[in-house]
C-alpha positions as CSV (number, residue, x, y, z in Angstrom):
1,M,-0.2,0.0,-0.2
2,L,2.8,2.9,0.7
3,M,4.4,1.6,-2.7
4,I,1.3,2.1,-4.3
5,A,0.8,5.6,-2.3
6,L,3.9,6.8,-3.1
7,K,3.7,6.1,-7.1
8,L,0.6,7.5,-6.6
9,L,2.1,11.0,-5.2
10,L,5.2,11.1,-7.8
11,C,3.0,10.7,-10.9
12,G,0.2,13.4,-9.3
13,A,3.3,16.0,-8.9
14,T,4.8,15.3,-11.6
15,V,1.3,16.0,-13.6
16,A,1.1,19.6,-11.7
17,A,5.0,20.1,-12.9
18,C,3.4,20.0,-16.7
19,V,0.5,22.1,-15.7
20,F,3.2,24.5,-13.7
21,Y,4.7,24.8,-16.9
22,L,2.0,25.2,-19.2
23,F,0.5,27.6,-16.4
24,A,4.1,29.8,-16.6
25,V,3.9,29.9,-20.6
26,L,0.3,31.4,-20.4
27,A,1.8,34.0,-17.5
28,A,4.6,34.8,-20.7
29,V,2.2,35.3,-23.3
30,R,-0.4,37.4,-21.1
31,F,3.2,39.2,-19.6
32,F,4.8,39.5,-22.9
33,G,1.6,40.2,-25.7
34,E,0.1,42.7,-23.4
35,Q,0.7,46.7,-24.1
36,H,1.1,47.3,-20.9
37,A,0.8,51.6,-21.4
38,A,2.4,53.4,-18.9
39,P,0.6,56.7,-17.5
40,S,1.4,59.7,-19.5
41,S,3.2,62.3,-17.2
42,T,6.4,64.8,-17.0
43,L,9.0,62.5,-16.1
44,Q,9.9,63.7,-12.9
45,P,13.7,63.6,-11.7
46,V,15.0,60.4,-9.8
47,S,17.8,59.3,-7.6
48,I,19.5,56.1,-9.1
49,L,21.2,54.8,-5.8
50,I,23.5,51.9,-6.0
51,P,25.3,50.3,-3.7
52,L,28.8,48.7,-3.9
53,C,30.6,46.0,-1.7
54,G,33.8,45.1,-3.5
55,V,33.9,45.8,-7.7
56,D,31.6,43.4,-9.9
57,E,32.7,41.7,-13.0
58,G,32.8,45.1,-15.7
59,A,31.8,47.4,-13.2
60,Y,32.6,50.0,-15.2
61,A,31.0,49.2,-18.2
62,S,27.5,48.6,-16.2
63,Y,28.0,52.0,-13.8
64,A,28.7,53.9,-17.4
65,T,25.2,52.6,-19.1
66,F,23.0,54.6,-15.8
67,C,25.5,57.4,-17.0
68,L,24.2,57.2,-20.9
69,Q,20.1,57.8,-20.1
70,D,18.0,59.7,-22.4
71,Y,16.6,61.4,-19.1
72,P,16.0,64.8,-18.3
73,A,17.2,65.1,-14.6
74,Y,18.3,62.2,-12.6
75,Q,21.5,61.8,-9.8
76,I,23.7,58.9,-9.4
77,V,24.3,57.9,-5.9
78,F,27.1,55.4,-5.1
79,G,27.5,53.9,-1.7
80,T,29.9,51.6,0.5
81,R,30.7,50.9,4.0
82,D,34.3,50.3,3.6
83,P,36.5,53.7,2.9
84,L,39.1,51.7,1.7
85,D,36.5,49.5,-0.7
86,P,37.9,48.7,-4.2
87,A,34.9,49.5,-5.8
88,I,35.6,53.3,-5.2
89,P,38.6,54.3,-7.4
90,T,36.3,53.1,-9.8
91,V,33.4,55.7,-9.0
92,H,36.2,58.5,-9.2
93,R,36.8,57.7,-12.3
94,L,33.3,57.5,-13.7
95,I,32.7,61.1,-12.1
96,T,35.7,61.9,-14.2
97,D,34.6,60.5,-17.1
98,F,30.9,61.5,-17.0
99,P,31.4,65.6,-15.8
100,E,28.2,66.4,-16.6
101,R,26.3,63.8,-14.4
102,D,25.3,64.4,-11.1
103,I,27.3,61.3,-9.7
104,A,27.5,61.1,-5.4
105,L,29.7,58.9,-3.6
106,M,28.2,58.2,0.0
107,V,31.3,56.5,2.7
108,C,29.3,55.6,5.6
109,A,29.4,52.2,8.6
110,N,26.8,53.4,9.9
111,T,24.2,50.4,10.4
112,V,20.4,50.1,11.2
113,G,20.4,46.3,11.1
114,A,22.3,42.9,10.3
115,N,22.0,43.5,7.0
116,P,24.7,45.6,5.5
117,K,23.1,46.0,2.0
118,V,20.5,48.0,3.4
119,S,22.8,50.0,6.5
120,N,24.9,51.0,3.3
121,L,21.5,52.3,1.1
122,Y,20.2,54.0,4.4
123,N,23.0,56.0,4.7
124,M,23.2,56.8,0.8
125,L,19.7,58.9,1.4
126,A,21.5,61.5,3.0
127,C,23.2,62.2,-0.4
128,V,19.7,61.6,-2.4
129,K,18.2,64.8,-4.5
130,Y,14.7,63.6,-5.0
131,E,11.4,62.1,-4.1
132,W,11.6,59.7,-7.1
133,L,14.3,56.8,-6.6
134,V,15.8,53.6,-8.2
135,I,17.5,51.1,-6.5
136,V,19.6,49.0,-8.0
137,D,22.0,46.0,-7.8
138,S,25.5,46.8,-8.0
139,D,25.9,44.0,-11.3
140,I,22.9,45.5,-13.2
141,R,23.3,46.7,-16.8
142,V,20.9,48.7,-18.6
143,D,20.4,51.1,-22.3
144,P,19.8,54.5,-23.0
145,T,15.9,53.9,-23.0
146,Y,15.6,52.2,-18.6
147,L,14.4,55.3,-17.0
148,R,11.6,55.8,-19.8
149,H,10.3,52.2,-19.8
150,I,9.7,51.8,-15.8
151,L,9.5,55.4,-14.2
152,P,6.0,56.8,-16.0
153,F,4.0,53.7,-14.2
154,L,5.6,55.6,-10.8
155,A,3.3,58.2,-11.5
156,D,0.1,56.1,-10.7
157,Q,-0.3,57.0,-7.0
158,H,-1.5,53.7,-6.4
159,I,2.0,51.9,-7.6
160,G,4.3,52.0,-4.7
161,L,6.9,50.1,-5.8
162,V,8.0,49.2,-10.1
163,T,10.1,45.9,-10.5
164,C,11.5,44.0,-13.6
165,L,13.0,41.1,-14.6
166,Y,16.5,40.8,-15.4
167,R,18.4,37.8,-17.9
168,A,22.4,37.1,-17.6
169,A,24.4,39.5,-20.2
170,Q,27.3,36.8,-20.3
171,A,28.8,33.8,-18.7
172,P,31.9,32.7,-18.6
173,T,32.6,29.8,-16.7
174,C,30.3,26.3,-16.7
175,A,28.9,27.0,-13.6
176,A,28.4,30.6,-14.2
177,R,26.5,29.0,-17.1
178,L,23.9,26.7,-15.3
179,E,23.3,29.8,-12.8
180,A,22.5,32.1,-15.7
181,I,20.0,29.3,-17.0
182,G,18.3,28.7,-13.7
183,L,17.4,32.3,-13.3
184,T,15.6,32.5,-16.8
185,A,14.6,29.0,-17.8
186,G,14.1,28.3,-13.4
187,F,13.2,31.8,-12.0
188,I,11.9,33.5,-13.6
189,P,9.1,31.4,-15.1
190,G,7.8,31.1,-11.7
191,V,7.7,35.3,-10.9
192,L,5.9,35.1,-13.8
193,A,3.7,32.6,-13.0
194,A,3.6,34.3,-9.4
195,W,2.5,37.5,-11.1
196,L,-0.2,36.1,-13.1
197,L,-1.9,33.7,-9.9
198,E,-1.8,36.7,-7.0
199,G,0.2,39.6,-8.7
200,M,3.3,40.7,-7.1
201,H,3.8,40.9,-3.8
202,F,7.7,41.8,-3.8
203,A,10.0,43.1,-5.9
204,L,13.5,41.8,-7.3
205,G,16.5,43.5,-6.7
206,A,17.6,44.2,-10.3
207,T,15.4,46.9,-10.5
208,M,13.4,48.9,-7.3
209,A,11.5,51.9,-8.5
210,T,9.9,53.7,-5.6
211,T,9.8,57.0,-3.5
212,R,10.2,58.7,-0.4
213,T,6.7,58.8,0.6
214,T,6.5,54.8,-0.1
215,L,9.8,54.1,2.1
216,K,8.2,56.5,4.8
217,A,4.9,54.4,4.6
218,I,6.5,51.0,5.5
219,G,8.7,52.3,8.2
220,G,11.8,53.4,6.2
221,L,14.8,51.1,4.9
222,Q,15.3,50.5,8.5
223,A,11.9,48.0,8.7
224,I,14.0,45.7,6.4
225,G,17.2,46.3,8.2
226,D,17.0,42.8,9.3
227,Y,16.4,40.8,6.3
228,L,18.6,39.1,4.2
229,V,16.2,39.0,2.1
230,D,15.9,42.8,1.5
231,D,14.6,42.9,-1.9
232,F,11.6,40.7,-1.8
233,M,10.7,42.3,1.8
234,L,10.5,45.7,0.3
235,G,8.4,44.2,-2.0
236,Y,6.1,42.7,0.9
237,L,5.7,45.6,3.2
238,V,4.9,48.0,0.4
239,A,2.1,45.8,-0.4
240,E,0.4,45.2,2.5
241,A,0.8,48.8,3.0
242,G,-1.6,49.2,0.5
243,Y,0.2,50.0,-2.9
244,E,0.8,47.7,-5.8
245,V,3.7,46.8,-6.6
246,C,4.2,46.4,-10.4
247,L,6.3,44.5,-12.7
248,A,7.4,46.8,-16.0
249,P,8.0,45.1,-18.9
250,Y,11.5,45.8,-19.4
251,V,13.9,43.3,-18.9
252,V,17.4,44.5,-17.1
253,E,20.7,42.1,-17.2
254,T,22.6,40.8,-14.7
255,V,26.3,40.9,-14.9
256,L,27.9,37.2,-13.7
257,A,31.0,37.2,-12.9
258,P,33.8,33.9,-13.3
259,M,32.9,31.6,-10.3
260,G,33.7,27.8,-9.8
261,C,31.1,25.2,-8.6
262,V,31.2,25.9,-5.4
263,G,30.7,29.6,-5.2
264,M,27.6,29.4,-7.3
265,L,25.9,26.2,-4.9
266,K,26.8,28.7,-1.7
267,H,24.8,31.2,-3.7
268,Q,21.7,29.4,-4.6
269,L,22.0,27.5,-0.9
270,R,22.1,31.0,0.0
271,W,18.8,31.8,-2.1
272,S,17.3,28.6,-1.3
273,R,17.7,29.2,2.4
274,S,16.5,32.3,2.1
275,R,13.1,31.6,0.4
276,R,12.3,28.8,2.3
277,F,12.4,31.0,6.0
278,V,10.5,34.0,4.4
279,R,7.9,31.9,2.6
280,P,8.1,28.1,4.1
281,G,4.8,26.8,2.9
282,G,5.6,28.5,-0.8
283,Y,8.9,27.1,-0.9
284,L,7.4,23.4,-0.3
285,G,5.3,23.8,-2.7
286,T,7.8,24.8,-5.6
287,V,8.6,21.3,-6.0
288,L,6.0,21.4,-7.6
289,T,7.9,23.0,-10.1
290,H,10.9,20.6,-11.1
291,G,8.9,18.2,-13.2
292,T,12.3,16.7,-15.1
293,V,13.6,14.9,-11.7
294,L,9.7,13.9,-10.6
295,A,9.4,12.8,-14.1
296,F,12.6,10.6,-14.1
297,L,12.1,9.1,-10.2
298,T,8.7,8.4,-11.8
299,L,10.0,6.4,-14.8
300,L,12.2,4.4,-11.9
301,L,9.2,3.6,-9.4
302,Y,7.2,2.5,-12.1
303,H,9.9,0.2,-13.8
304,S,9.9,2.1,-17.5
305,T,6.4,1.1,-18.0
306,G,4.9,2.9,-21.0
307,L,2.8,4.9,-19.0
308,S,5.6,6.8,-17.1
309,Q,7.3,6.8,-20.4
310,V,4.8,8.4,-22.3
311,L,4.7,11.0,-19.3
312,L,8.3,11.8,-19.0
313,A,8.5,12.5,-22.8
314,V,5.6,14.8,-22.3
315,T,7.3,16.9,-19.1
316,L,10.1,17.3,-20.6
317,S,8.8,18.2,-23.8
318,L,6.8,20.8,-22.0
319,R,9.5,21.7,-19.9
320,L,12.2,22.1,-22.7
321,G,9.3,24.4,-24.4
322,M,8.8,26.4,-21.5
323,G,12.6,27.3,-21.0
324,W,13.2,27.7,-24.8
325,L,9.8,29.6,-25.3
326,I,10.2,32.3,-22.1
327,G,14.1,32.2,-22.1
328,V,15.2,32.4,-25.5
329,Y,12.5,33.4,-27.7
330,W,10.8,36.4,-24.6
331,L,13.6,37.2,-22.4
332,Q,16.3,36.8,-25.3
333,D,19.0,35.2,-23.1
334,K,21.7,34.0,-25.3
335,V,23.5,32.7,-23.0
336,L,20.5,30.5,-22.4
337,Q,20.1,30.0,-26.3
338,H,23.6,29.0,-26.9
339,Y,24.2,26.3,-23.6
340,F,20.3,25.0,-23.9
341,W,21.5,21.8,-24.3
342,L,22.2,21.9,-20.1
343,L,19.0,22.7,-19.1
344,P,18.1,19.2,-17.8
345,L,21.5,19.0,-16.1
346,C,20.3,22.3,-14.5
347,D,17.4,21.1,-13.3
348,L,19.1,18.1,-11.9
349,L,21.5,20.6,-9.6
350,N,18.6,23.1,-8.8
351,F,16.5,19.4,-7.2
352,G,19.0,18.8,-5.0
353,I,19.9,22.6,-4.4
354,W,16.2,22.7,-3.4
355,G,16.6,20.0,-0.9
356,L,19.6,21.4,0.9
357,G,17.4,24.2,0.7
358,L,15.2,22.2,3.4
359,F,17.8,22.3,5.8
360,G,20.1,24.2,7.8
361,R,19.9,28.0,8.3
362,R,23.8,29.6,7.7
363,V,24.5,30.7,4.6
364,E,27.2,32.7,2.8
365,W,27.5,36.3,1.1
366,R,29.9,38.2,-0.1
367,G,32.5,36.9,2.6
368,R,29.8,37.0,5.5
369,R,28.5,33.6,7.3
370,L,25.1,34.5,8.4
371,T,22.8,33.1,10.6
372,I,18.7,33.0,9.6
373,G,15.8,32.7,11.7
374,N,12.5,32.2,11.0
375,G,10.7,35.0,8.8
376,G,13.9,35.6,7.0
377,K,15.8,37.4,9.8
378,I,19.6,37.6,10.1
379,V,19.6,36.5,13.7
380,Q,23.9,36.0,13.9
381,R,26.4,38.2,11.6
382,R,30.4,37.6,12.1
C-alpha cells in the first residue's frame, strides 16, 4: 500500500509540474503580449542608488550605462560602508569621465540592522536629492531607455514600487552558465506564474523604483534592515501597505562573474534557504516545479512502464518548450540559447539545491557567514 501511494504521489506531482509549465507559458503570453501602457506624465527627476561592496565583474561598463540615460534629470548615488572598498576608484573614474552627470559617493559605516546592504542604502539617502528613487544591484546593466520605460508607472499613485525581470549578460564559466540558465529558465517562469496567479507581492533587486513617501509609509529602510532577502521584503511591505507592486515590461541584464562550482552552490543555497524562511509553505510547494526530476523518479518507480515513459516524454517536452519560449524567445537570453542543452543538468542541480535548502540556517554572502532566523531575519553575523 505504501508503494502504491508513493507511486501515485510521484505521478500526481509530475502532472502538477506539467500544469505549472503550461501556466508559466500562459503567464508569459499574457505579460509579454500586453501593451502595458504606462500613464502619461511629466518625467520627474529621480535619484538612482547603487550600493557597492567590492568590485563586480565589468563594473565600470555597467555603471556607465546609468550615465548614458536618455532622461531629462537624474542623479546617481553610489555608496559603500568601507572607506577602502576597491570599487571607490571606479566611481571616481566615472565622475571624471562623465562630468555632466550628477554623481555622488557616500562612504559611511553606520548601521540600521544586521543587513549591511540595507545600512548602506540608508546611509546613501543623505545624498539623495529627489522624491523618486531607483535602487539597483551593483551588477546590473541597462540601455539608455531604461528610466523612460520604468518610471512612468510610478506616476500612478496606486503603484508604490516598480520592479522588472532580468537575464544574464554573460556567463564566462560552466558554473556561471548553470546559474544563468537556472535564472531565466527556472526562476523567471516562477515569477511570471506568481504575477498571473496573485499579483506581485515582492520585488526583484535588479530594479526597485519607489518614492521617499512610500518608504516612509512602510517605516523606512529600517523596516527591512534585519532581513537577508531585502528586495523581497521591500516589495512585500509595500504591498502590505496597500500599494501595488508593478512588474514593468523591461528586462535588465545582470553581469555574472567567473565562478567555480563551490561559489555557485553557496550562492544558490543562500537563495534557497532565504526563500524557505521567508515563505516556508511556498518553498515546499516549489517541488512541483521540478518536473524533470519528478518524471525520472516516476519512471524508476514504475520500472519504465509505457505510461511512465509517456509521462517522461510529455514532461520533458513541456519543460524544454517552456524554457525556450520564456528564456530564449521572450527574455532573449543569449546564454540560455547557446547552452540550452545544459537545461536538464541544471534542473537536476536545482532539485538538489532545493533539497539542501530544506535544512540548515547558515549561508554565506559576500564573504560573510550569516545565520537565518524565522521570517528570514539575520540572527547572527560574523
